[in-house]
N, C-alpha and C positions, 0 to 999 in steps of 0.2 A: 213662295212669298218669304222675303226675309224678315228677320225678328226686328220689331220696331226699335228695341234696345240698341240694335247695331247702328241704326241710322242716328239715334241720339248720342251714343259714346263713341262711334268710329265711322263717321261719315266718309272719311277719306279713303278707307279700306274699299268700301262700295264704289266710290267714284273711280278708284284706280282699276277695280274689276270691270266696270262698265266700259272704261276707255279701251281695255284689252279686248273687250267684246266689240269695239267699234260702234259702240252706242253712245247717245247723248247723255253725259252725266247730270245733265239739268234736271232729269226726272228724279234723281236721288236727292237733289238739293231741295226740289219742291215737296218731297215726302216730309223732309224735316220742317219745312216752312208750314206745310199743312198741319202737321202734328203740333206745332207750337200753337197755331190757331185753335186746334181742337182741345188742347189741354187748357187753354185760356177760358174757352167756353164752358168746359167741364168744370173748371174751378168756380166760375160765377154761378153755374147751377148748384154745385155742391153748397156754396155760401148761401144762396137763397133758400134751399132746402133747409139748411141749418137755421136760417133766421126764422122761417115759417114754423119750424118746430118749437122755437123759443117763444114765439108769439102764442102758439097753442097752449104751452105750458102756463104763459102769462094770463091768457083768457081763462083757464080753469081756475086760477088763483083769484082773478077779478071776479068771477061769478060767485065763489064761496064768500067774499067779503061784500057781495051786493053792489058793486061799483058798476051798474048797469050801463052808464053813458060811456065809460071807458071800455067796457066790453064791446060795445057796438063799433066804437072807432077801431079797436084791436082786430074785429072780425072783418071790417072793410079793408084794413091794412093787409090782413092775410089773404083776402080775395084777390087784391091787386098783385100781390106777390105770386099767388098761384097762376094768374095770368101770365106773368113774366116767366115762371117755370115752364109753363105749358109751350111758351114760344121758344124758350132756350132749349127745351128737350128736342124740338123739331130740328133746330140749328145744329145740335149736338150730333144728332144722327146723320143729317146732311154732311156735316163737316168730317165726320169719321168715314163715311162712305167716300167722300172726295179724296181723303188722304189715301185710303187703302186702294182706290182705282188706280192712282198714280204708283203706289207701292207695288201692285200687280204687275207694272210694266218693267220693273227693275229686275234683272236677271240675277241668278245664283252667283255666290261668290266662287270665282274659278279656283280650282286647285292649282298649286304651284307647278305641278308637271305638265300642265296644258300648255302646248306650244303656242307662241303668239304668231297670229297671222290672220288676214282677212278672209281668205278663200281656202278651198280644199287643197289647192297647190302647196299650202304651208303645213298640210297634215304631215305628222311625224310617223315614219314607218317603224313599228316597234318590232316585228319579226315577220319573215316569210316563211312558210310551211308548204311542203310538197314540191314535187318536180314539175316544172311546166312542160307540157308535152310538145315535142317537135314533129312537124309534118313535112313531107316532101311534096305537099300539094297545098292548095288554098282551101283552109277548112270553111265548111258552110256555117252560117249563123244559126243561133237557136231558132230563130223564125223559120228558116228553110228547113232545118231538121225536123222540127214538130209538125211542119206542113207535110213533109215527105212520108212521115209515119201516120199521117191522118189523126194526130194526138190532140189537135184543137181547131176549133173553127171560129175564127174572129169575124170572117166576113158575114156570115149569118147572124152572129150576135149583133153586129153593127146595125143590120137590117131591123132586128128585133127591139133593141134597146139604145145602140148608140155606140160611139167609139170607146175603146179601152174596156170592152167587155168581150166574153168568150164562152164558148161551149168546150169544156174538156170531153174528150171522146176516148172510148176504148180502153186499152191498157194504160193510158195517162191517168185516168180516173183512179185506177187501182194504184198506180204509183204514187198518186197524191195521197191517197188514204194511207198507204204504207208508210210514207214519209212522216205523216202526221202521228201516226202509232209508234214508229221508230223513235221519234223525239219525246213522245209522252212516256213510254215505257222506260226510256233511259233516265228521265228525270224523276219518275216515281220510284226507281230503283235508288235514287239519291235522297229519298225521304222527302220529295216535293209533294205538296198536296194537290191532286188534279182538281181543276175547276173548269166548268163550262158556263162562264158568265152571260149575263144578259147582253144583248147586242145594242141596247139602247140605254141612255141614261138621261135624267132631268137636267135642265140647263144649269141649275145651281150647282149640281154635282159635277157636271162636265167642266163647268168653269174652274172648279177647283182641282180637278184631276188633269185637265188638259192645259193648253196655252192659249193666249189671244191669237196668235197666227194660225192656229189649228181652226179656229172658227172662220177665218178669212179664206183659208187655202184647202183645208181637208175635210171639215165635217159636213155631213149631210143632215139637214134640219127636216123634220116630219112635219108637214104643213098642218097647221091649226092644232098642233100638239106641242107640249112643252118637253119634246124629246129630241135627242140628237143620236145617230146612229155612231157606234164606235169606230175610231179610225185604228185601234189596236185594243187587245183585251187588257192591256196595261191600265186603261182608263177604268174599266168596270172592276179590275181586280183591285186597284188603288182604292176605289170608292167602297169596296166591300166593308171596310172598318171605319167608315165615314162617321165622324163625330163620336169616336169611341175612346175609351181609356183601356189599354191592354196591360195586363199583369206582366211585369218585367220577366217573370219565370217563364212566360210563354215565348219569349223571344230567342232566337229569330224565328219568324213565321216565313216559311217558304212555299209559294204556290207556283204551279205551272198551269197556265190557262190555255185552252185551246178555243179557237174562235174563227168566223168569218171576219173581215175588217173590211171597212168601207171607206174609201178616200176619194174626194172630189179631184185631187191633183191639180188644183187651179193654178199653183205656181210653178207647174212643169209643162207648160204649153210647147209642143214641139219635140219634147224629149221622150225616148222609147215609145214612140206611137204605135210600132208593130209589135205583134206577138203578145205573149203574156208575162212580160217582166214588169211593166209599170202599168197596173190596171186599177180599175175602180173597186174591185171586190176581189179578195183573196183570202186564203187560209193561212193561219200562223199559229205556231206554239210559242208561247211568251213565258219568261220566268219572271217572278216578282218576289221580292224580299223585303220584310219589314224588320228592323233590327235596332239595337242600341246605337247611338252615335259612335261610340269607340270601336265598334265592329264593321262599320260600312265599308272601309277600304279594303278590307280582307274579303268581304263579300262581293265587292266589285271584281276582283280577280277570280273569285270563284265562278261568277256567272260567265265571264268571257272564256274560262277554261272549259266550262260545260259545253258551250257552243263549239269551241274548238274540237272537243272530243267527237262530236257529231260529224263534223265535216272531215275529220281525219278518217272516221270509219267509212265515210263515202268515198273516200280517195279524191277529194276535190282540192286542188291547189288553191291556197289562200294567203292573204297576208292580213295582219292586225295593224291598224293605224291609230294613233292617238289624234282625235280630231282637234283641229285649230281653233283658237279663241273665238274668231269672228265666225265661225261656222257652228258654234254650239247653240243649242236651243236653251231657253232661259231656265228651264227645270234643272238642267244638268250642271253639275259642277265640273264634271269630267265625262268624256265619252270614248269609247272604244268602237270601232267599226270592223267587222270582219268582211273583207272584199274578196270575192272568188275570181279565179282567172277565166276570162273569156277569149279562147283562142282567135275566133274570126275578127274581132276587133282589137285583139292583142293589148287588151286592158284588163285591169282589176275593176270590179263592180260591186257595190255594196249589197250584202245579203243579211247581214246582221248589224243592229245597233245595241250598245250596252252602256247605261247611263247610271251613275251614282247622282242622286238628287239631294243627298243630305236631308236636312229638315225643310226644305223649301217646299216641296209637294205635300208633305204630311202636314205642314202648318196650314195651308189652304184647306185641307180636308179635316183639320181639327183632330188628327189622330194623335193621342199622347201615350205615354208610358207611365206607370206608377201603380200605386196601390188603390184599387177601386174602393171608394168610401172614405179613404184617408183624407186628412185636412192638409197633408204635405203637397207641396206644388208638383205638379205634373210635368214631366219633359216631353217635348215634341221628339218623336222617334225618327229614324232615317228610313227612307224608301229607295229602293233600286230595282231596276228593270233591264231585261235583255231579251232580245229575239233568241229563241232556241232555234228554230227554222221557220223560214217563210216558204211554203212548199212550192208555189208557182214559179219563184225565182231559182229555187234550187233544181227544179225539173229542167229549167233552161241550162243549167250547168251539166246535169246528168246527161242530157242530150248531146253535150260536146265530149264526153269522156271517151 
């Protein structure tokens, strides 16, 4: 969520960014309109509270002077003002909620290096790494290859639970575990703190960590519980410092999370329905950094470099793309994807996403930096996240090597 001062002082900057995202800029304008309404109510409320305090002082003086009739009138007036205050307090809360509900829909300010474009066709290729293998035969797909080695059973899983699920089997299970440990060990050696976070979060926390579209397309809701299953450990890692003030000296804080991830994939009907590439549950190692604002772009490059190091060691050909403005999620000011080469389809496919959220996500999560207990104002810090490795998708690549 963007700083409300940005709406008040530089609305055009937000409007320009929303247009580049191919979003309706009217929501940004509505935020300012709702903010003006809220501030007006707040001012009325403050004026009434001040008046009531003045009447309370007046009542005290009148009691001392024995002016009982005037005391009665003042008390009646105070009661009427109290009723107005109660009414305005409800309106103030509702008005603020309305403002921030719309504010929540406005995306992060795009970084100047983000390429302009509505679809992934406009993604900018940053670099290509590794030699694309040449074959004198038609290579099999990852679906066929995993089937040949009896590494996964999606047919039986579909009978048991439904489509886009699987049983990993035999050596594929061991490979999956080895890849998780490979990525985890690599990042621990770089002083990332390992975390195995909860696979669920409360609605209030998930709303702050995730995005509105996640609730529509990705997140599983636990029936009769105020809980959602995580689509990525980024969500529970981001929430670890929910509503906290972090000492500046502690920054940057770097986590490497390992978890199962659960996704409805409601927005991807008909895409990758076979095999274990796009599934409802998968394992992932995630990088997450909390840092001072002036350091976030340096850490963004660090995160993607960490991911690249893993895929270089695995000798998987890949490319890095700078995601186009219209394809960016609201949290991200800029995002890199690492796309690996799939010989059977002769195309690159996404294995890693690496985002700089600046202070957008941290503001929703109320994570600040400063001196705990100090009266000095606290600064919203920056958060960044990146896949280290999503193991099922990586197995699809390894089968093709």
